[in-house]
C-alpha positions in Angstrom: 141.0 83.8 106.2 142.4 85.5 103.3 140.8 83.0 100.7 137.2 83.6 102.4 137.6 87.2 102.4 139.1 87.2 98.7 135.5 85.0 98.3 133.2 88.2 100.4 135.2 90.4 97.9 134.1 88.6 94.8 130.5 88.3 95.7 130.5 92.1 96.9 132.1 93.1 93.6 129.1 91.2 91.5 126.6 92.5 93.5 127.7 96.1 92.7 128.7 95.3 89.3 124.8 93.2 89.0 122.8 96.9 90.6 124.8 99.1 88.2 124.2 97.0 85.1 120.7 97.3 86.2 120.6 101.0 86.3 122.2 101.3 82.5 119.6 98.6 81.0 116.6 100.5 82.8 118.1 103.6 81.6 118.3 102.4 78.0 115.2 100.9 77.7 113.6 104.3 79.5 115.3 106.1 76.5 114.0 103.6 74.2 110.5 104.2 75.6 110.2 108.2 75.8 112.0 108.2 72.1 108.9 106.5 70.7 106.8 107.7 72.7 107.7 111.5 71.9 107.3 110.9 68.2 103.4 109.6 69.1 102.9 112.2 70.7 104.4 114.8 68.7 102.5 114.0 66.1 99.4 116.6 65.5 96.7 114.7 63.6 97.6 111.9 66.2 97.0 114.8 69.3 93.7 116.1 67.2 92.2 112.7 66.6 92.6 111.9 70.9 91.5 115.3 71.8 88.5 115.1 69.4 88.2 111.2 70.7 87.7 110.0 67.4 88.7 106.5 68.3 88.5 105.0 64.9 90.7 108.0 62.9 93.1 107.8 66.5 93.7 103.8 65.3 94.3 104.5 62.1 96.8 106.6 62.5 98.6 105.1 65.2 98.6 101.5 63.9 101.5 101.8 61.7 103.5 103.3 64.7 102.3 100.1 66.8 102.9 97.8 64.1 106.3 98.9 63.8 106.9 99.2 67.8 105.2 96.2 68.9 107.8 93.5 68.5 109.8 95.8 71.2 106.6 97.6 73.1 104.2 95.3 75.1 101.3 98.1 75.7 100.7 101.4 73.9 97.6 103.3 75.1 95.8 106.3 75.1 94.1 107.5 78.3 91.9 110.5 78.8 92.1 113.3 81.4 89.3 111.6 83.4 91.2 108.6 83.5 89.5 106.4 81.5 91.3 104.0 79.3 90.5 105.5 75.2 92.2 103.1 73.1 94.4 100.3 73.9 96.3 99.2 70.5 97.4 96.1 72.0 93.5 95.4 72.4 91.3 97.8 70.8 88.0 96.2 72.1 89.2 96.6 75.4 88.5 100.5 76.8 86.0 102.4 78.5 87.3 100.9 82.3 89.0 103.3 84.8 91.7 101.6 86.6 93.2 104.6 88.6 92.2 102.6 92.1 94.6 99.8 91.1 97.4 102.1 89.2 97.5 105.4 91.1 100.1 106.3 88.5 97.4 107.3 86.0 95.8 110.1 88.3 99.1 111.2 89.0 99.6 112.1 85.7 96.5 113.4 85.3 96.9 115.8 88.3 100.3 117.2 87.3 100.7 116.6 83.4 104.2 115.7 83.9 105.7 112.7 82.2 106.7 109.1 84.3 108.4 107.0 84.3 108.0 103.9 86.7 108.0 99.7 87.3 104.7 98.5 88.1 101.9 95.8 87.5 99.7 96.1 84.9 96.4 94.1 83.2 99.7 92.6 81.0 102.0 91.9 83.8 104.9 93.7 85.2 106.0 96.2 83.0 108.3 99.1 82.8 105.9 101.8 81.4 106.4 105.7 80.5 103.6 108.2 80.4 104.0 111.1 77.8 100.9 114.1 78.8 99.4 115.3 75.6 98.6 119.0 74.9 96.4 119.7 72.2 96.1 123.6 71.3 96.9 124.3 74.7 94.9 122.0 76.6 96.0 118.8 78.2 93.8 116.0 76.9 95.1 112.8 78.6 98.4 110.8 77.9 100.2 108.7 76.5 100.7 105.0 77.9 103.8 102.8 76.3 105.5 99.9 77.9 107.3 97.0 77.9 107.3 93.4 79.4 109.5 92.8 82.8 110.8 89.6 80.0 112.9 92.8 78.4 114.7 93.4 81.3 115.5 89.6 81.8 116.8 89.4 78.7 119.0 92.1 78.9 120.5 90.9 81.7 121.4 87.8 80.5 123.0 89.1 77.3 124.9 91.6 79.4 125.9 90.2 83.2 126.0 86.4 82.0 124.6 85.4 85.6 122.0 83.6 87.1 119.0 86.5 87.6 115.4 86.8 88.3 113.0 89.2 89.1 110.6 89.0 92.0 107.4 91.1 92.1 105.6 92.2 95.7 102.8 89.2 95.6 100.3 91.4 97.1 100.6 94.1 94.2 100.3 91.3 91.9 97.3 90.2 93.4 95.2 93.6 92.2 95.4 92.4 88.8 94.5 88.6 89.5 98.3 87.5 89.0 99.6 86.3 92.7 100.0 83.0 91.5 102.0 83.7 88.7 105.0 82.4 90.0 107.2 80.3 92.6 106.6 82.7 95.9 109.9 83.6 98.2 108.7 85.4 101.3 106.2 88.1 100.3 107.4 88.1 96.7 106.6 86.0 93.2 108.8 85.1 90.9 107.9 87.0 87.4 110.8 85.8 85.2 114.5 83.8 86.0 117.1 82.5 83.5 117.3 79.5 85.6 115.7 76.6 87.4 117.6 77.2 90.7 115.0 79.9 92.0 111.9 78.1 91.8 113.8 75.6 94.5 114.5 78.4 96.9 112.2 78.0 99.9 109.4 80.1 100.4 110.2 80.8 103.6 113.5 81.9 102.5 114.6 85.3 104.6 116.0 87.7 102.3 118.8 89.0 105.1 120.5 85.5 104.6 124.0 84.7 102.2 124.2 81.5 101.5 121.8 78.1 101.2 122.1 74.6 99.4 119.8 74.0 96.4 120.3 71.1 94.3 123.8 70.1 95.7 125.2 73.4 94.9 125.9 75.9 97.7 124.5 79.4 96.3 125.3 82.9 97.6 122.0 85.0 96.8 122.3 88.8 96.4 119.3 90.8 95.9 118.6 94.7 95.0 115.8 96.4 95.5 113.3 97.6 92.5 111.4 100.6 93.5 108.7 102.1 91.5 109.1 106.2 90.7 108.2 106.9 94.4 110.2 105.2 96.1 108.2 102.3 96.9 109.6 98.6 96.9 107.7 97.0 94.6 109.9 94.3 92.9 113.7 92.7 94.0 116.6 91.8 91.3 117.8 88.6 92.8 121.0 86.7 91.6 122.5 83.7 92.6 126.3 82.9 92.7 127.5 79.2 92.7 130.1 79.3 95.5 130.6 75.6 96.1 133.9 75.5 94.5 135.4 78.4 96.1 134.4 77.1 99.4 135.8 73.7 98.7 138.8 75.3 97.4 139.4 77.4 100.5 138.7 74.3 102.7 141.2 72.2 100.3 143.6 75.3 100.8 143.1 74.6 104.6 143.9 71.2 104.3 146.9 71.3 102.2 148.4 73.5 104.3 148.8 71.1 107.1 151.0 69.3 104.7 153.3 71.6 102.8 155.7 73.8 104.2 155.5 77.3 104.6 157.3 78.5 101.6 155.3 76.3 99.4 152.2 77.6 101.2 153.2 81.4 100.2 153.5 80.9 96.7 149.7 79.3 96.8 148.7 82.4 98.6 149.9 84.6 96.2 148.8 82.8 93.2 145.6 83.0 94.8 146.1 86.6 95.3 147.3 87.2 92.1 144.4 85.4 90.2 141.6 86.7 92.5 143.5 90.3 92.4 142.8 89.8 88.2 139.3 89.1 88.6 138.5 92.3 91.1 140.4 94.4 88.6 138.5 93.2 85.8 135.0 93.7 87.2 136.4 96.6 88.9 137.1 98.1 85.4 133.8 97.0 84.1 132.0 98.9 86.9 133.9 102.2 85.9 132.9 101.6 81.9 129.3 101.1 83.7 129.1 104.4 85.6 130.9 106.3 82.8 127.7 105.1 80.4 124.9 105.7 83.1 126.4 109.6 84.5 127.7 111.1 81.2 126.5 111.9 77.9 128.7 109.8 74.9 128.7 112.4 72.2 129.6 115.6 74.2 131.1 113.8 77.1 129.0 116.1 79.5 127.5 114.4 82.8 123.9 113.5 82.0 120.3 114.0 83.9 121.4 111.6 86.5 124.6 113.5 87.1 122.8 116.5 87.4 119.8 115.3 90.0 122.7 114.2 92.2 124.8 117.0 92.2 121.5 119.2 92.8 120.6 117.3 95.8 123.7 118.5 97.4 123.4 122.0 96.5 121.5 124.6 99.2 121.0 127.7 97.3 121.0 126.5 93.6 120.0 127.6 90.6 119.0 126.2 86.9 118.9 127.3 83.9 117.3 125.1 80.9 118.5 125.8 77.2 116.7 124.4 74.0 118.2 124.5 70.8 115.6 126.4 68.7 113.8 124.0 65.5 116.4 121.3 66.0 114.6 118.6 64.2 114.7 120.9 61.2 118.2 120.9 61.1 118.5 116.9 61.5 115.5 116.6 58.6 117.4 119.5 56.6 121.3 118.2 57.1 120.4 114.5 58.4 121.7 113.2 61.9 125.2 113.3 61.5 125.0 117.2 61.2 122.7 117.2 64.1 125.2 115.6 66.4 127.7 118.2 65.1 125.8 121.1 66.1 125.3 119.5 69.6 128.4 118.4 70.1 129.9 122.3 69.0 127.3 123.6 71.2 128.3 122.0 74.4 132.0 122.8 73.8 131.3 126.6 72.6 128.9 127.1 76.0 131.9 125.0 78.2 134.3 127.3 76.9 132.6 130.7 78.0 130.9 129.4 81.2 132.2 130.2 84.6 134.1 128.1 86.4 131.6 128.2 89.2 129.0 126.8 87.1 128.5 122.7 85.4 127.2 122.4 82.1 124.9 119.3 81.6 123.5 117.7 78.5 120.0 116.1 79.1 118.2 114.4 76.7 117.4 115.3 73.1 118.5 118.9 72.4 118.5 120.0 75.7 121.4 121.3 78.0 121.4 122.7 81.6 123.3 124.7 83.8 123.4 124.8 87.8 124.8 126.5 90.5 124.6 128.0 93.7 124.4 131.2 95.6 123.4 132.9 92.2 123.1 136.8 93.3 126.7 136.1 94.8 128.3 135.0 91.8 126.7 135.8 88.9 123.2 138.4 88.0 120.1 137.4 86.1 120.8 140.1 83.6 124.3 138.7 83.2 123.2 135.1 82.7 121.0 136.3 80.4 123.5 137.9 78.2 125.9 135.0 79.0 123.2 132.3 76.9 122.2 134.5 74.4 126.1 134.7 73.5 126.4 130.7 73.2 124.3 131.6 69.8 126.2 134.8 68.4 128.6 133.1 66.1 127.3 131.0 63.2 128.4 127.5 62.8 129.8 125.7 60.0 130.0 122.0 59.0 132.1 121.7 55.5 130.7 124.6 53.7 127.3 124.7 55.2 126.6 127.5 57.2 124.1 127.4 60.4 123.0 129.7 62.9 120.9 128.7 65.3 118.9 130.2 67.8 118.4 129.2 71.9 115.5 129.4 74.4 116.5 129.4 77.7 114.6 129.4 80.9 115.8 130.4 84.7 115.1 129.3 88.1 117.5 132.1 90.4 116.6 131.2 94.3 113.1 130.1 93.3 111.9 132.8 91.3 111.2 132.3 87.7 
């Protein structure tokens, strides 16, 4: 019984480890997409060409970026505020089509003018995409679309997880783009990519509520992790398989051996097994803890990040938030270099944390952004006090070696629903 319990624990730990690894990988892919997209949409000449709908000039200006990034990113496109594809860098001769009926995310960005990450099907297969709104001279003109193929996720799972994995996508959603027969079907899902042929042997009528099946003379434990889009809709599954045949046979063998061996020897065997499995679970638990640290904390400043902030905000009822941005931070990086830029971020984070009341919590968001959240603002701190506090963060100059730097900050706050 003890060995079977250990086997269950081993499977559960691997499932938790795999799901946490997925979150870390997707966070990294999302950060890469956002960084590259911001470089392009931050280019004034590119924005001007798009706003004036000069397709030839837009292609010429964007092509150097596309040539640099195309080995990593599968999709790069500009879509107008009318939901019509204006330019596909990967297929420049194809434009003028409106796919918002098949991809509601297009109309969503054009309606709310906010950036969106999501997993969804496209004309070029299942992709993880980032859509960045473009504003030119104060007017919204459309958005920039960049994406990576699902194989990027598969490759990173192969590198980091070292396990048998597959990505399955909703067959009905794929059918909208004529890709329903792209892979082996398991239930209502189709295998889009995998790193082992074992998944093509899983019966089509496999019930995901099952746990262990026999495939190719192997006893495979199949676990799933649901993948949702930005609106929480189930669109895909990550399926991973663990060959537990030796574990099961080993447990059965132990039962038979217990008939023939004396109790003291049996106790020794169980002690060894407990120690072995205990070490295994400790290693997996340690890896899980390290991954959680990567997922919820900024590696440079050590502050909790956007993921941590979103979870904390859900727990607060009368919450308020203050967003802080370093003015002209790009110029600091350009003038002094990224090492100095990192020093400024680290020093500012330390200064804010020292001055911040204990009831308030500081977070490091992407780029040069920080956030402060708390609850019951009027009870513990007034708007005027918060304004003075934020102003104090930039009063003192910073020194890096012999370089004196004076920074300025821009902040916005929402107190009990008021901006």
